[in-house]
matplotlib code that plots the C-alpha trace (Angstrom):
import matplotlib.pyplot as plt

x = [154.9, 158.5, 159.5, 161.8, 159.0, 156.7, 159.4, 160.1, 156.4, 155.9, 159.0, 157.9, 154.3, 155.7, 158.0, 155.0, 152.8, 155.3, 156.7, 153.2, 152.6, 156.0, 155.2, 151.8, 153.1, 156.4, 155.6, 151.9, 151.7, 154.4, 152.4, 149.1, 149.4, 151.0, 148.3, 145.4, 142.4, 140.4, 143.4, 144.6, 141.1, 141.2, 144.6, 143.4, 140.3, 142.4, 144.9, 141.9, 140.5, 143.8, 144.5, 141.1, 142.2, 145.7, 146.1, 143.6, 145.9, 149.0, 147.3, 146.2, 149.8, 151.3, 148.9, 148.7, 152.5, 152.6, 150.1, 152.0, 155.2, 153.5, 152.0, 155.6, 156.3, 153.0, 154.9, 156.6, 153.5, 151.6, 153.8, 153.8, 156.1, 158.2, 160.9, 161.9, 161.2, 157.6, 156.9, 158.2, 156.4, 153.1, 153.6, 154.3, 151.1, 149.0, 150.4, 149.7, 146.1, 145.8, 147.2, 144.6, 141.8, 143.1, 143.2, 139.7, 138.4, 140.1, 138.8, 135.3, 135.3, 136.8, 134.4, 131.4, 132.7, 133.1, 136.9, 137.7, 141.2, 141.6, 140.7, 143.2, 145.9, 145.3, 144.9, 148.1, 150.1, 148.9, 149.7, 153.1, 153.9, 152.7, 154.8, 157.9, 157.5, 156.7, 159.8, 161.9, 160.3, 160.9, 164.6, 164.6, 162.9, 166.2, 168.7, 167.1, 167.2, 166.3]
y = [167.2, 166.8, 164.3, 162.6, 162.0, 160.8, 158.5, 157.0, 156.4, 154.9, 152.7, 151.3, 150.6, 149.0, 146.8, 145.7, 145.1, 143.4, 141.3, 140.1, 139.1, 137.4, 135.4, 134.4, 133.3, 131.7, 130.2, 129.6, 128.1, 125.7, 124.3, 124.0, 120.3, 119.1, 120.9, 119.7, 121.5, 122.1, 123.3, 125.5, 127.0, 127.9, 129.5, 131.5, 132.7, 133.7, 135.6, 137.2, 138.4, 139.8, 141.4, 143.2, 144.8, 145.8, 146.1, 149.0, 151.2, 150.0, 150.6, 154.1, 155.0, 153.4, 155.0, 158.3, 158.7, 157.5, 160.1, 162.8, 161.9, 161.6, 165.1, 166.4, 164.9, 166.1, 168.1, 164.9, 162.9, 165.3, 163.9, 160.1, 159.5, 162.7, 160.8, 157.4, 158.4, 159.5, 156.4, 154.1, 156.0, 155.8, 152.0, 151.8, 153.8, 151.6, 148.4, 150.0, 150.7, 147.1, 145.9, 148.1, 146.6, 143.1, 144.1, 145.5, 142.3, 140.0, 142.0, 142.1, 138.4, 137.6, 139.9, 138.2, 134.7, 134.1, 134.0, 130.4, 128.9, 129.2, 132.9, 133.3, 131.6, 133.4, 136.8, 136.4, 135.1, 138.1, 140.6, 138.9, 139.4, 143.0, 143.9, 142.3, 144.6, 147.6, 147.2, 146.8, 150.0, 151.9, 151.5, 151.5, 154.9, 156.4, 154.3, 153.3, 156.0, 156.1]
z = [234.5, 233.5, 230.9, 233.4, 235.9, 233.1, 231.8, 235.2, 235.9, 232.5, 232.9, 236.3, 235.1, 231.9, 234.0, 236.2, 233.2, 230.9, 233.8, 234.6, 230.9, 230.8, 233.9, 232.7, 229.3, 230.2, 233.6, 233.8, 230.3, 231.3, 234.2, 232.4, 231.7, 234.9, 237.0, 235.0, 233.6, 236.8, 238.9, 236.0, 235.7, 239.4, 239.0, 236.1, 238.0, 241.0, 238.8, 237.0, 240.4, 241.5, 238.1, 238.1, 241.4, 240.5, 236.7, 236.2, 238.3, 236.5, 233.1, 234.2, 235.1, 232.0, 229.6, 231.5, 231.5, 227.9, 226.8, 228.7, 226.9, 223.5, 224.1, 224.3, 220.8, 219.3, 216.6, 215.4, 215.7, 213.5, 210.6, 211.1, 208.1, 208.6, 210.5, 211.6, 215.2, 214.4, 212.4, 215.1, 217.8, 215.9, 215.5, 219.3, 220.0, 217.8, 219.4, 222.9, 221.9, 220.8, 224.1, 225.9, 223.8, 224.7, 228.4, 228.4, 226.6, 229.1, 232.1, 230.6, 229.9, 233.3, 235.1, 233.5, 234.0, 230.3, 230.2, 229.1, 229.2, 225.5, 225.6, 228.5, 226.5, 223.2, 224.7, 226.7, 223.7, 221.6, 224.4, 224.9, 221.2, 221.3, 224.4, 222.9, 219.9, 222.1, 224.2, 221.0, 219.5, 222.7, 222.1, 218.3, 218.2, 219.4, 217.4, 214.1, 211.5, 207.8]

ax = plt.figure().add_subplot(projection="3d")
ax.plot(x, y, z, "-o")
ax.set_aspect("equal")
plt.show()
């Protein structure tokens, strides 16, 4: 598949995923107190059910396209410290793997009914931090050089 198609698929999936994380952290966390514990728990459960239906497809496209693009840079990736591009891409990949681990943890906890509000909040805050760094690195790989 061409790099342009992979890049476009990756970008749209990233927008969907990062947008969802931004919404959950910046909007949902702001209404936690006014809604109260029980209402917020119901909101989190409803979001969890919806996310379990949609997000696996988004993650599949995001990571599938990302792997396809990474494959095209395999020569650079073979030498992680060989260039600023390779180093930054490796950091981005490591952060992405961590986001995937967070996602799997959240889906597993949610699917088994063990996702508590504090888990929901901590996981989303951590993923939020990760995606901020990933978005920065996606651009920095092409303009930061050492």
